[in-house]
RODO-2510 file (C-alpha; in nm, 4 decimals, decimal comma):
residues 546
     n   res          X          Y          Z
     1     m     2,1332    -0,2196    -2,4142
     2     e     1,8716    -0,5009    -2,4700
     3     y     1,6747    -0,5921    -2,1570
     4     n     1,4604    -0,8899    -2,0923
     5     m     1,2396    -0,6512    -1,8833
     6     f     1,2747    -0,3248    -1,7319
     7     c     1,1143    -0,2379    -1,3839
     8     y     1,2157     0,0179    -1,1246
     9     q     0,8914     0,0576    -0,9286
    10     c     0,9866    -0,0627    -0,5793
    11     q     1,2638     0,0211    -0,3625
    12     e     1,4427    -0,3097    -0,3902
    13     t     1,4889    -0,2888    -0,7473
    14     a     1,8331    -0,4288    -0,8816
    15     g     2,1085    -0,1906    -0,7993
    16     c     1,8646     0,0861    -0,7383
    17     t     1,8398     0,1372    -1,1049
    18     g     1,6075    -0,1326    -1,2350
    19     c     1,5258    -0,5041    -1,2741
    20     t     1,6268    -0,6125    -1,6282
    21     r     1,6365    -0,9818    -1,6167
    22     v     1,4068    -1,1023    -1,3474
    23     g     1,2500    -0,9032    -1,0775
    24     v     1,3972    -0,9042    -0,7438
    25     c     1,0441    -0,9691    -0,6190
    26     g     1,0401    -1,2897    -0,8305
    27     k     0,8351    -1,1864    -1,1240
    28     t     0,9614    -1,3260    -1,4566
    29     a     1,0060    -1,1376    -1,7612
    30     d     0,7035    -1,2648    -1,9319
    31     v     0,4971    -1,1608    -1,6337
    32     a     0,6477    -0,8035    -1,6284
    33     a     0,5745    -0,7876    -2,0141
    34     m     0,2025    -0,8642    -1,9429
    35     q     0,1933    -0,6307    -1,6403
    36     d     0,3165    -0,3527    -1,8721
    37     l     0,0595    -0,4348    -2,1237
    38     l    -0,2237    -0,4471    -1,8575
    39     v    -0,1046    -0,0837    -1,7563
    40     y    -0,1007     0,0226    -2,1216
    41     v    -0,4517    -0,1109    -2,2100
    42     t    -0,5731     0,0317    -1,8735
    43     k    -0,4436     0,3663    -1,9755
    44     g    -0,6170     0,3270    -2,3188
    45     l    -0,9587     0,2492    -2,1309
    46     s    -0,9005     0,5624    -1,9054
    47     a    -0,8612     0,7787    -2,2177
    48     v    -1,1972     0,6447    -2,3409
    49     t    -1,3713     0,6898    -2,0003
    50     t    -1,2114     1,0384    -1,9620
    51     a    -1,3411     1,1343    -2,3173
    52     l    -1,6904     1,0024    -2,2307
    53     r    -1,6974     1,2211    -1,8941
    54     t    -1,5958     1,5291    -2,0889
    55     q    -1,8730     1,4879    -2,3310
    56     g    -2,1217     1,4315    -2,0458
    57     t    -2,1659     1,0481    -2,0706
    58     p    -2,1622     0,8852    -1,7215
    59     v    -1,9207     0,5844    -1,6501
    60     e    -2,0491     0,2816    -1,4842
    61     e    -1,9157     0,1730    -1,1457
    62     e    -1,8217    -0,1538    -1,2885
    63     v    -1,5677     0,0069    -1,5276
    64     n    -1,4230     0,2334    -1,2302
    65     h    -1,3778    -0,1011    -1,0490
    66     l    -1,2051    -0,2787    -1,3433
    67     i    -0,9503    -0,0041    -1,3694
    68     t    -0,8695     0,0181    -1,0053
    69     l    -0,8284    -0,3698    -0,9902
    70     n    -0,6117    -0,3623    -1,3077
    71     l    -0,3503    -0,1102    -1,1524
    72     f    -0,3664    -0,3106    -0,8095
    73     t    -0,2902    -0,6178    -0,9837
    74     t     0,0403    -0,4683    -1,1102
    75     i     0,1592    -0,3438    -0,7564
    76     t     0,4895    -0,4915    -0,6471
    77     n     0,4333    -0,8653    -0,5116
    78     a     0,0645    -0,8636    -0,5902
    79     n     0,0295    -1,0905    -0,8861
    80     f     0,2634    -1,3423    -1,0465
    81     d     0,0052    -1,5371    -1,2487
    82     k     0,0669    -1,4462    -1,6246
    83     e    -0,2684    -1,6286    -1,7413
    84     a    -0,4594    -1,4191    -1,4730
    85     i    -0,3090    -1,0879    -1,5995
    86     e    -0,3773    -1,1938    -1,9541
    87     e    -0,7436    -1,2657    -1,8816
    88     r    -0,7565    -0,8915    -1,7198
    89     i    -0,6081    -0,7603    -2,0450
    90     r    -0,8794    -0,9390    -2,2473
    91     s    -1,1331    -0,8100    -2,0218
    92     t    -1,0253    -0,4540    -2,0519
    93     l    -1,0044    -0,4820    -2,4142
    94     e    -1,3785    -0,6006    -2,4262
    95     v    -1,4906    -0,3194    -2,2192
    96     k    -1,3069    -0,0723    -2,4173
    97     a    -1,4608    -0,2145    -2,7419
    98     g    -1,8052    -0,1676    -2,6003
    99     l    -1,7513     0,2019    -2,4950
   100     l    -1,5447     0,3260    -2,7735
   101     p    -1,8515     0,3687    -3,0092
   102     r    -2,0052     0,6081    -2,7501
   103     v    -1,7093     0,8537    -2,7902
   104     e    -1,7925     1,1524    -3,0068
   105     k    -1,4487     1,2389    -3,1103
   106     g    -1,2951     0,9074    -3,1413
   107     e    -1,0242     1,0283    -3,3742
   108     d    -0,8789     1,2431    -3,0957
   109     l    -0,8039     0,9469    -2,8678
   110     p    -0,4456     0,8087    -2,8297
   111     e    -0,3230     0,4744    -2,9851
   112     a    -0,3602     0,2920    -2,6584
   113     a    -0,7456     0,3687    -2,6569
   114     l    -0,7632     0,2535    -3,0143
   115     w    -0,5481    -0,0807    -2,9951
   116     d    -0,7714    -0,3660    -3,0392
   117     g    -0,5349    -0,6382    -2,8929
   118     s    -0,4231    -0,7719    -3,2310
   119     g    -0,0704    -0,9123    -3,2916
   120     d     0,1808    -1,0591    -3,0520
   121     w     0,1208    -0,9303    -2,7052
   122     e     0,4803    -0,9742    -2,5767
   123     e     0,6044    -0,7830    -2,8715
   124     k     0,3461    -0,5120    -2,8052
   125     a     0,4482    -0,5032    -2,4493
   126     g     0,8280    -0,4333    -2,5558
   127     t     0,7093    -0,1291    -2,7245
   128     v     0,4885     0,0294    -2,4406
   129     g     0,6795    -0,0287    -2,1148
   130     v     0,8543     0,2303    -1,8957
   131     l     1,1327     0,2859    -2,1458
   132     s     0,8978     0,3698    -2,4347
   133     t     0,9310     0,7430    -2,3078
   134     e     1,2595     0,8520    -2,4174
   135     n     1,2915     1,1744    -2,2296
   136     e     1,4342     1,0835    -1,8822
   137     d     1,2517     1,3603    -1,6771
   138     i     0,9115     1,3001    -1,8661
   139     r     0,9545     0,9205    -1,8005
   140     s     1,0228     0,9955    -1,4322
   141     l     0,7305     1,1952    -1,3875
   142     r     0,5114     0,9788    -1,5715
   143     e     0,6125     0,6779    -1,3636
   144     l     0,5906     0,8827    -1,0353
   145     i     0,2240     0,9579    -1,1313
   146     t     0,1556     0,6158    -1,2354
   147     y     0,2795     0,4556    -0,9308
   148     g     0,0906     0,6985    -0,7092
   149     l    -0,2167     0,6108    -0,8945
   150     k    -0,1369     0,2440    -0,8334
   151     g    -0,1336     0,3282    -0,4694
   152     l    -0,4562     0,5160    -0,5036
   153     s    -0,6017     0,2310    -0,6648
   154     a    -0,5142     0,0063    -0,3961
   155     y    -0,6992     0,2387    -0,1413
   156     t    -1,0164     0,2698    -0,3514
   157     k    -1,0401    -0,0926    -0,4306
   158     h    -1,0612    -0,1676    -0,0556
   159     a    -1,3352     0,1266    -0,0139
   160     n    -1,5241    -0,0335    -0,2973
   161     a    -1,5221    -0,3741    -0,1177
   162     l    -1,7113    -0,2108     0,1426
   163     l    -1,9539    -0,0491    -0,0997
   164     r    -1,8114     0,2965    -0,0706
   165     e    -1,7517     0,5080    -0,3908
   166     d    -1,6014     0,8334    -0,4641
   167     e    -1,6688     0,9106    -0,8457
   168     a    -1,4392     1,2109    -0,8205
   169     v    -1,1484     1,0039    -0,7128
   170     d    -1,2314     0,7613    -0,9924
   171     a    -1,2693     1,0283    -1,2630
   172     f    -0,9236     1,2015    -1,1641
   173     l    -0,7483     0,8618    -1,1576
   174     q    -0,8598     0,7819    -1,4942
   175     r    -0,7727     1,1391    -1,6283
   176     a    -0,4459     1,1440    -1,4820
   177     l    -0,3700     0,7755    -1,6005
   178     s    -0,4795     0,9018    -1,9604
   179     a    -0,2542     1,2154    -1,9256
   180     t     0,0613     0,9920    -1,9001
   181     l    -0,0090     0,9074    -2,2762
   182     d    -0,0215     1,2871    -2,3761
   183     d     0,3195     1,3765    -2,5457
   184     s     0,2190     1,7585    -2,5390
   185     l     0,2433     1,7865    -2,1644
   186     t     0,5610     1,9328    -2,0464
   187     a     0,7544     1,8519    -1,7246
   188     d     0,5997     2,1464    -1,5468
   189     d     0,2600     2,0126    -1,6394
   190     l     0,3214     1,6680    -1,5066
   191     v     0,4877     1,8290    -1,1991
   192     a     0,1385     1,9963    -1,1300
   193     l    -0,0321     1,6771    -1,2148
   194     t     0,1821     1,4991    -0,9615
   195     l     0,0659     1,7232    -0,6839
   196     e    -0,2924     1,7057    -0,7772
   197     t    -0,2338     1,3077    -0,7563
   198     g    -0,1468     1,3853    -0,4043
   199     k    -0,4650     1,5881    -0,3534
   200     y    -0,6726     1,2996    -0,4492
   201     g    -0,4555     1,0731    -0,2564
   202     v    -0,5935     1,2450     0,0626
   203     q    -0,9381     1,2132    -0,0791
   204     g    -0,8938     0,8503    -0,1516
   205     m    -0,7500     0,7654     0,1936
   206     a    -1,0348     0,9608     0,3526
   207     l    -1,2840     0,7509     0,1672
   208     l    -1,1253     0,4373     0,2782
   209     d    -1,0910     0,5365     0,6373
   210     a    -1,4596     0,6146     0,6328
   211     a    -1,5361     0,2717     0,4570
   212     n    -1,3318     0,0995     0,7453
   213     t    -1,4657     0,2890     1,0477
   214     g    -1,8128     0,2734     0,9052
   215     a    -1,8216    -0,0829     0,8732
   216     y    -1,5928    -0,1914     1,1718
   217     g    -1,5891     0,1188     1,4228
   218     n    -1,3088     0,3447     1,5243
   219     p    -0,9798     0,1555     1,6236
   220     e    -0,9127     0,1431     1,9703
   221     i    -0,6116     0,0555     2,2034
   222     t    -0,5669    -0,3042     2,1792
   223     k    -0,3432    -0,5707     2,3208
   224     v    -0,2908    -0,8272     2,0421
   225     n    -0,1766    -1,1900     2,1286
   226     i     0,1258    -1,2962     1,9480
   227     g     0,1177    -1,6550     2,0745
   228     v    -0,0929    -1,9525     1,9230
   229     g    -0,3699    -2,1618     2,0485
   230     t    -0,4256    -2,5387     2,0100
   231     n    -0,6708    -2,5445     1,7182
   232     p    -0,5861    -2,5665     1,3527
   233     g    -0,5641    -2,2140     1,1858
   234     i    -0,6006    -2,0059     0,8816
   235     l    -0,3468    -1,7258     0,8399
   236     v    -0,4531    -1,4078     0,6649
   237     s    -0,2150    -1,1678     0,4982
   238     g    -0,2471    -0,8722     0,2820
   239     h    -0,4681    -0,5778     0,3697
   240     d    -0,8409    -0,6550     0,2813
   241     l    -1,0546    -0,6251     0,5927
   242     r    -1,3727    -0,7351     0,4035
   243     d    -1,1961    -1,0574     0,3119
   244     l    -1,1113    -1,1100     0,6717
   245     e    -1,4559    -1,0577     0,7945
   246     m    -1,6239    -1,3066     0,5566
   247     l    -1,3651    -1,5604     0,6640
   248     l    -1,4295    -1,5090     1,0281
   249     e    -1,8116    -1,5171     0,9639
   250     q    -1,7634    -1,8503     0,7822
   251     t    -1,5134    -2,0186     1,0403
   252     q    -1,7491    -1,9865     1,3414
   253     g    -1,8223    -2,3047     1,4956
   254     t    -1,5833    -2,4934     1,2669
   255     g    -1,2951    -2,5331     1,5325
   256     v    -1,0767    -2,3501     1,3075
   257     d    -0,8834    -2,0327     1,4524
   258     v    -0,7948    -1,7467     1,2515
   259     y    -0,4669    -1,5525     1,2753
   260     t    -0,3550    -1,2357     1,1063
   261     h    -0,0086    -1,1757     0,9376
   262     s     0,1981    -0,8618     0,8589
   263     e    -0,0285    -0,5855     0,7423
   264     m    -0,3235    -0,7338     0,8767
   265     l    -0,2410    -0,7053     1,2384
   266     p    -0,4469    -0,3806     1,2834
   267     a    -0,7728    -0,5785     1,2170
   268     h    -0,7585    -0,6453     1,5737
   269     y    -0,7866    -0,2821     1,6623
   270     y    -1,1410    -0,2711     1,5244
   271     p    -1,4326    -0,3371     1,7555
   272     a    -1,6352    -0,5196     1,5152
   273     f    -1,3714    -0,7942     1,4962
   274     k    -1,3414    -0,8609     1,8536
   275     k    -1,6786    -1,0282     1,8708
   276     y    -1,5287    -1,3346     1,6939
   277     p    -1,3926    -1,5897     1,9475
   278     n    -1,1720    -1,7721     1,7070
   279     f    -0,9714    -1,4514     1,6095
   280     v    -0,6830    -1,5485     1,8144
   281     g    -0,4107    -1,3214     1,7283
   282     n    -0,1184    -1,2014     1,5061
   283     y     0,1419    -1,4572     1,3771
   284     g     0,4803    -1,3499     1,2928
   285     n     0,6145    -1,0251     1,1504
   286     a     0,6497    -0,8261     0,8174
   287     w     0,5818    -0,9681     0,4783
   288     w     0,9306    -1,0676     0,3843
   289     k     0,9805    -1,3160     0,6582
   290     q     0,6828    -1,5277     0,5333
   291     k     0,8728    -1,8148     0,3825
   292     e     0,9823    -1,9185     0,7400
   293     e     0,6705    -1,8181     0,9115
   294     f     0,4110    -1,9654     0,6668
   295     e     0,6064    -2,2920     0,6830
   296     s     0,5745    -2,3090     1,0763
   297     f     0,2215    -2,1992     1,0623
   298     h     0,1268    -2,5276     0,9094
   299     g    -0,2240    -2,4288     0,8211
   300     p    -0,3540    -2,2507     0,4800
   301     i    -0,2726    -1,8980     0,4253
   302     l    -0,4976    -1,6368     0,2507
   303     m    -0,3147    -1,3646     0,0514
   304     t    -0,5909    -1,0965     0,0196
   305     t    -0,3560    -0,8287    -0,1668
   306     n    -0,0033    -0,7825    -0,2398
   307     c     0,3229    -0,8761    -0,0371
   308     i     0,3407    -1,2436    -0,1881
   309     v     0,6826    -1,3659    -0,1754
   310     p     0,7129    -1,6531    -0,4201
   311     p     0,6308    -1,9521    -0,2046
   312     k     0,8385    -2,2708    -0,1226
   313     e     0,7153    -2,6067    -0,2392
   314     s     0,6744    -2,7127     0,1107
   315     y     0,3757    -2,4729     0,1734
   316     k     0,2696    -2,3746    -0,1754
   317     d    -0,0386    -2,6102    -0,1793
   318     r    -0,1504    -2,4259     0,1543
   319     l    -0,1093    -2,0834    -0,0216
   320     y    -0,4668    -1,9242    -0,1495
   321     t    -0,4938    -1,5837    -0,3153
   322     t    -0,7922    -1,3705    -0,3721
   323     g    -0,8856    -1,0253    -0,5194
   324     a    -0,5755    -0,8638    -0,6810
   325     a    -0,3451    -1,1252    -0,5715
   326     g    -0,2413    -1,4426    -0,7682
   327     f     0,0344    -1,6920    -0,8101
   328     p     0,0619    -1,9731    -1,0539
   329     g    -0,0314    -2,3020    -0,9046
   330     c    -0,1936    -2,1707    -0,5947
   331     k    -0,5769    -2,1788    -0,5693
   332     h    -0,7674    -1,8454    -0,6214
   333     i    -1,0804    -1,7572    -0,4526
   334     p    -1,2947    -1,5632    -0,6964
   335     g    -1,5432    -1,2804    -0,5967
   336     g    -1,5999    -0,9118    -0,6976
   337     v    -1,7355    -0,6215    -0,5170
   338     g    -2,0451    -0,6961    -0,3186
   339     e    -2,0112    -1,0553    -0,3736
   340     e    -2,0009    -1,3237    -0,0952
   341     k    -1,6758    -1,5059    -0,1183
   342     d    -1,6654    -1,8927    -0,0484
   343     f    -1,3828    -1,9879     0,1780
   344     s    -1,5088    -2,3330     0,2539
   345     a    -1,1907    -2,4896     0,0730
   346     l    -0,9428    -2,3164     0,3245
   347     i    -1,1640    -2,4194     0,6139
   348     a    -1,1671    -2,7752     0,4819
   349     h    -0,8135    -2,7534     0,4406
   350     a    -0,7252    -2,6275     0,7819
   351     k    -0,9290    -2,9072     0,9584
   352     k    -0,6492    -3,1553     0,8129
   353     c    -0,3559    -2,9348     0,9455
   354     a    -0,1578    -2,9369     1,2623
   355     p    -0,2043    -2,6223     1,4718
   356     p     0,0529    -2,3534     1,4104
   357     e     0,3863    -2,3936     1,5815
   358     e     0,4644    -2,1154     1,8376
   359     i     0,7445    -1,8893     1,7288
   360     e     0,6996    -1,6078     1,9993
   361     r     0,4404    -1,5164     2,2781
   362     g     0,3197    -1,2112     2,4459
   363     e     0,1335    -0,9199     2,3524
   364     i     0,1804    -0,5905     2,1440
   365     v    -0,0043    -0,2782     2,1702
   366     g    -0,1881    -0,0800     1,8817
   367     g    -0,5006     0,1027     1,7790
   368     f    -0,3779     0,4658     1,7809
   369     a    -0,5590     0,5839     1,4837
   370     h    -0,6813     0,9399     1,4737
   371     a    -0,9953     0,8791     1,6510
   372     q    -0,8196     0,7244     1,9590
   373     v    -0,5267     0,9690     1,9617
   374     l    -0,7702     1,2536     1,9360
   375     s    -0,9598     1,1240     2,2333
   376     l    -0,6365     1,1578     2,4148
   377     a    -0,5588     1,4894     2,2843
   378     d    -0,5690     1,6767     2,6188
   379     k    -0,3079     1,4149     2,7648
   380     v    -0,0943     1,4558     2,4496
   381     v    -0,0989     1,8369     2,4346
   382     e    -0,0307     1,8300     2,8081
   383     a     0,2863     1,6171     2,7595
   384     v     0,4145     1,8390     2,4788
   385     k     0,3589     2,1604     2,6874
   386     s     0,5060     2,0395     2,9954
   387     g     0,8281     1,9086     2,7846
   388     a     0,7525     1,5429     2,8643
   389     i     0,7141     1,4743     2,4933
   390     k     0,9784     1,6918     2,2960
   391     k     0,9066     1,5374     1,9481
   392     f     0,7041     1,3017     1,7454
   393     v     0,8672     1,0912     1,4841
   394     v     0,6763     0,9682     1,1912
   395     m     0,8131     0,6336     1,0966
   396     a     0,5501     0,4922     0,8836
   397     g     0,5917     0,2979     0,5624
   398     c     0,7192    -0,0453     0,4694
   399     d     0,9441    -0,3051     0,5746
   400     g     1,1753    -0,5112     0,3527
   401     r     1,4664    -0,7540     0,3201
   402     a     1,7394    -0,5178     0,2648
   403     r     1,9975    -0,5080     0,5709
   404     s     2,0073    -0,1394     0,5401
   405     r     1,6561    -0,1298     0,6936
   406     e     1,8176    -0,2280     1,0160
   407     y     1,8897     0,1344     1,0349
   408     y     1,5191     0,1916     1,1428
   409     t     1,5572    -0,0613     1,4353
   410     e     1,8719     0,1062     1,5585
   411     f     1,7162     0,4673     1,4974
   412     a     1,4205     0,3720     1,7153
   413     k     1,6434     0,2397     1,9936
   414     a     1,8490     0,5465     1,9969
   415     l     1,5692     0,8014     2,0031
   416     p     1,5656     1,0398     2,3063
   417     q     1,3293     0,9262     2,5834
   418     d     1,1047     1,2030     2,5200
   419     a     1,0405     1,1339     2,1564
   420     v     0,7144     0,9299     2,0409
   421     i     0,7139     0,7311     1,7223
   422     l     0,3842     0,7827     1,5073
   423     t     0,3740     0,4753     1,2688
   424     a     0,1540     0,2924     1,0152
   425     g     0,2265     0,0221     0,7841
   426     c     0,4531    -0,2830     0,8073
   427     a     0,7692    -0,0690     0,8875
   428     k     0,6535    -0,0892     1,2529
   429     y     0,7856    -0,4672     1,2828
   430     k     1,1374    -0,3105     1,2845
   431     y     1,0532    -0,1623     1,6193
   432     n     0,7018    -0,2623     1,7601
   433     k     0,8400    -0,5296     1,9846
   434     l     1,1136    -0,3280     2,1418
   435     p     1,0818    -0,2293     2,5151
   436     l     1,0543     0,1269     2,4309
   437     g     0,8016     0,2144     2,7217
   438     d     0,5918     0,5052     2,7679
   439     i     0,5627     0,8820     2,8614
   440     g     0,3216     0,9604     3,1270
   441     g     0,1029     0,6337     3,0000
   442     i     0,1535     0,7338     2,6488
   443     p     0,3248     0,4402     2,4652
   444     r     0,6262     0,5703     2,2776
   445     v     0,5265     0,3761     1,9718
   446     l     0,1873     0,4816     1,8607
   447     d     0,0600     0,2374     1,5915
   448     a    -0,2234     0,3746     1,3654
   449     g    -0,2621     0,0666     1,1533
   450     q    -0,1933    -0,0484     0,7901
   451     c    -0,0078     0,1447     0,5326
   452     n    -0,3774     0,2243     0,4123
   453     d    -0,4338     0,4008     0,7522
   454     s    -0,1393     0,6648     0,6887
   455     y    -0,4370     0,9274     0,6657
   456     s    -0,4662     0,8831     1,0400
   457     l    -0,1091     1,0226     1,0835
   458     a    -0,2068     1,3377     0,8660
   459     v    -0,5385     1,3904     1,0577
   460     i    -0,3188     1,3710     1,3946
   461     a    -0,0846     1,6323     1,2580
   462     m    -0,3447     1,8535     1,1290
   463     k    -0,5299     1,8306     1,4607
   464     l    -0,2281     1,9188     1,6437
   465     q    -0,1662     2,2146     1,4339
   466     e    -0,5035     2,3469     1,5083
   467     v    -0,4624     2,2794     1,8809
   468     f    -0,1441     2,4654     1,8893
   469     g    -0,2693     2,7506     1,6800
   470     l     0,0257     2,7133     1,4275
   471     a    -0,0090     2,8824     1,0742
   472     d     0,2282     2,6039     0,9193
   473     i     0,2020     2,2360     0,9791
   474     n     0,5821     2,2390     0,9560
   475     d     0,5875     2,4250     1,2769
   476     l     0,5002     2,1307     1,4720
   477     p     0,7269     1,9147     1,6891
   478     i     0,7200     1,6512     1,4167
   479     v     0,9975     1,4823     1,2087
   480     y     0,9420     1,2522     0,9117
   481     n     1,1825     0,9403     0,8898
   482     i     0,9872     0,7118     0,6578
   483     a     1,0671     0,3787     0,5003
   484     w     0,9305     0,3084     0,1580
   485     y     0,9147    -0,0017    -0,0476
   486     e     0,6101    -0,0042    -0,3089
   487     q     0,3471     0,2150    -0,4782
   488     k     0,1172     0,2643    -0,1860
   489     a     0,3863     0,4445    -0,0120
   490     v     0,4263     0,6667    -0,3233
   491     i     0,0694     0,7865    -0,2774
   492     v     0,1127     0,8492     0,0931
   493     l     0,4231     1,0681     0,0090
   494     l     0,2476     1,2513    -0,2608
   495     a    -0,0428     1,3197    -0,0212
   496     l     0,1963     1,4461     0,2384
   497     l     0,3511     1,6707    -0,0143
   498     y     0,0035     1,7985    -0,1173
   499     l    -0,0804     1,8767     0,2539
   500     g     0,2253     2,0969     0,2727
   501     v     0,4602     1,8791     0,4787
   502     k     0,8366     1,9505     0,4180
   503     n     1,1654     1,7937     0,4974
   504     i     1,0597     1,4288     0,4704
   505     h     1,3439     1,1836     0,4734
   506     l     1,2737     0,8798     0,2721
   507     g     1,4929     0,5519     0,2841
   508     p     1,6718     0,3486     0,2931
   509     t     1,7256     0,4620    -0,0736
   510     l     1,5425     0,7282    -0,2696
   511     p     1,3331     0,5847    -0,5588
   512     a     1,5211     0,4845    -0,8781
   513     f     1,2334     0,6308    -1,0706
   514     l     1,3273     0,9753    -0,9759
   515     s     1,5557     1,1349    -1,2540
   516     p     1,8080     1,3643    -1,1130
   517     n     1,6219     1,6665    -1,2382
   518     v     1,2948     1,5543    -1,0917
   519     a     1,4792     1,4621    -0,7651
   520     k     1,6097     1,8149    -0,7549
   521     v     1,2448     1,9659    -0,7860
   522     l     1,1514     1,7647    -0,4886
   523     v     1,4576     1,8647    -0,2933
   524     e     1,4361     2,2252    -0,3583
   525     n     1,0624     2,2635    -0,3337
   526     f     0,9692     2,0212    -0,0477
   527     g     1,3175     1,9363     0,1133
   528     i     1,2933     1,5656     0,0283
   529     a     1,5979     1,3911     0,1486
   530     g     1,7459     1,0248     0,2162
   531     i     1,8728     0,9011     0,5229
   532     g     2,2090     0,9113     0,6760
   533     t     2,3610     0,7276     0,9575
   534     v     2,1644     0,6881     1,2773
   535     e     2,4033     0,9244     1,4589
   536     e     2,3987     1,1743     1,1698
   537     d     2,0040     1,1750     1,1594
   538     l     1,9700     1,2008     1,5330
   539     a     2,2065     1,5068     1,5361
   540     l     1,9866     1,6307     1,2334
   541     f     1,6565     1,5976     1,3785
   542     f     1,7382     1,6584     1,7546
   543     g     2,0637     1,8614     1,7535
   544     g     2,2465     1,8075     2,0745
   545     h     1,9523     1,6741     2,2587
   546     n     2,0076     1,3464     2,4413
***
């Protein structure tokens, strides 16, 4: 069958099989082709850097940054700008051309490392995309690894923005990316590499956690305003805390307020951001509601990373992008690692706009990252020992448009009163405004932060395992009912598998990129499962408990 494109990297992929005409996310076939080509040339560059490291030649940080930003650019909903993606391809080819002469055994490199960019790029893209791997299981494992690496690249890019590096993570990311070009690797080899990806996923998330807390302090219990002020505002979405910090610094004394949206909500939990008087609160909900919420905000919006929904014309001129994000016709704010970005255009734009329209009022509570929860460890352990808390339910991950995701709202409502939700990521918007109460002063929704902060949930689980003296992390009173959407959720899943966590339920559908045989391996070895009805899953997780 002839397809205009083929992409199945996100949960909303058409028919849970693959987008073949246009992406459900909104990307067009020509943009999808250039993303495929960018991944291909990035794999080629990674083969070169891996060869250089093997022979003892160091690789510059700038090359590592280029590779991680390339992968981040191809994450779902990050960049829809074909010209920007083509520019990244050109830059990658130039860097690769400069490194190739240093490789001692260049004849051993794969074709992707040697391609010089000649010929028709769209034609070339058609030969190197997902379906260029014919064997379904090999293709499935290669894509699972690649998507995990895309998620890992997002985490390392955020750490890089705060001047934190981990050469071991970069070297692995590039070695694994290069390995997806190696036709000699068997399915068993790729399964082993998948788990190794999870290992470095843990290391990459630890790097980002250290970067964030080192720069901004440990998140603390915080009440976040969800109403609005009377000043004009700038709305910040995405995930990049360094971008937010620069914007806050530049808006001091301007009369312009700053609000967070979606995954930027947890910025309010960090002590360093509380010193800014114009950091007003959080506006709106998860990323997929932005068409309505961006319109009513009235002021400019800064997209720092993925989670762009193709904008309506009514606010497209107010949408700005930076970093890996991009959309044709929207202004892009440049600036690389260690560079100060100039947000004066947004500030000037905001001053001409009306204040945001109020869409709700009140407060929500968050800030339960690992340091905060562990400071309450005695209280939590006592609640478990006394039976006040019977179970923790990890409901981390992503939100999305599908009506089937209402399952997570209904599941949260129906949980026994002695169950506590541990969450991170925008999945929380399905239940973080519900009146679920507390248990002895411990809120029944403990929000650790962004999807980037899922590491906190692993640290909390490992600490509880230690406190209770358990040999196996799976003996903890914790169940995993995780929503996923894009590639950062994939690296979180692989990290949990590496840590030995079993019986994770993943929904609202299992990934389309898992072939039947690969899915079977995950089910048999790790107990991966999909979701059922709320009633079925409550019975499964809690038995007859009410």
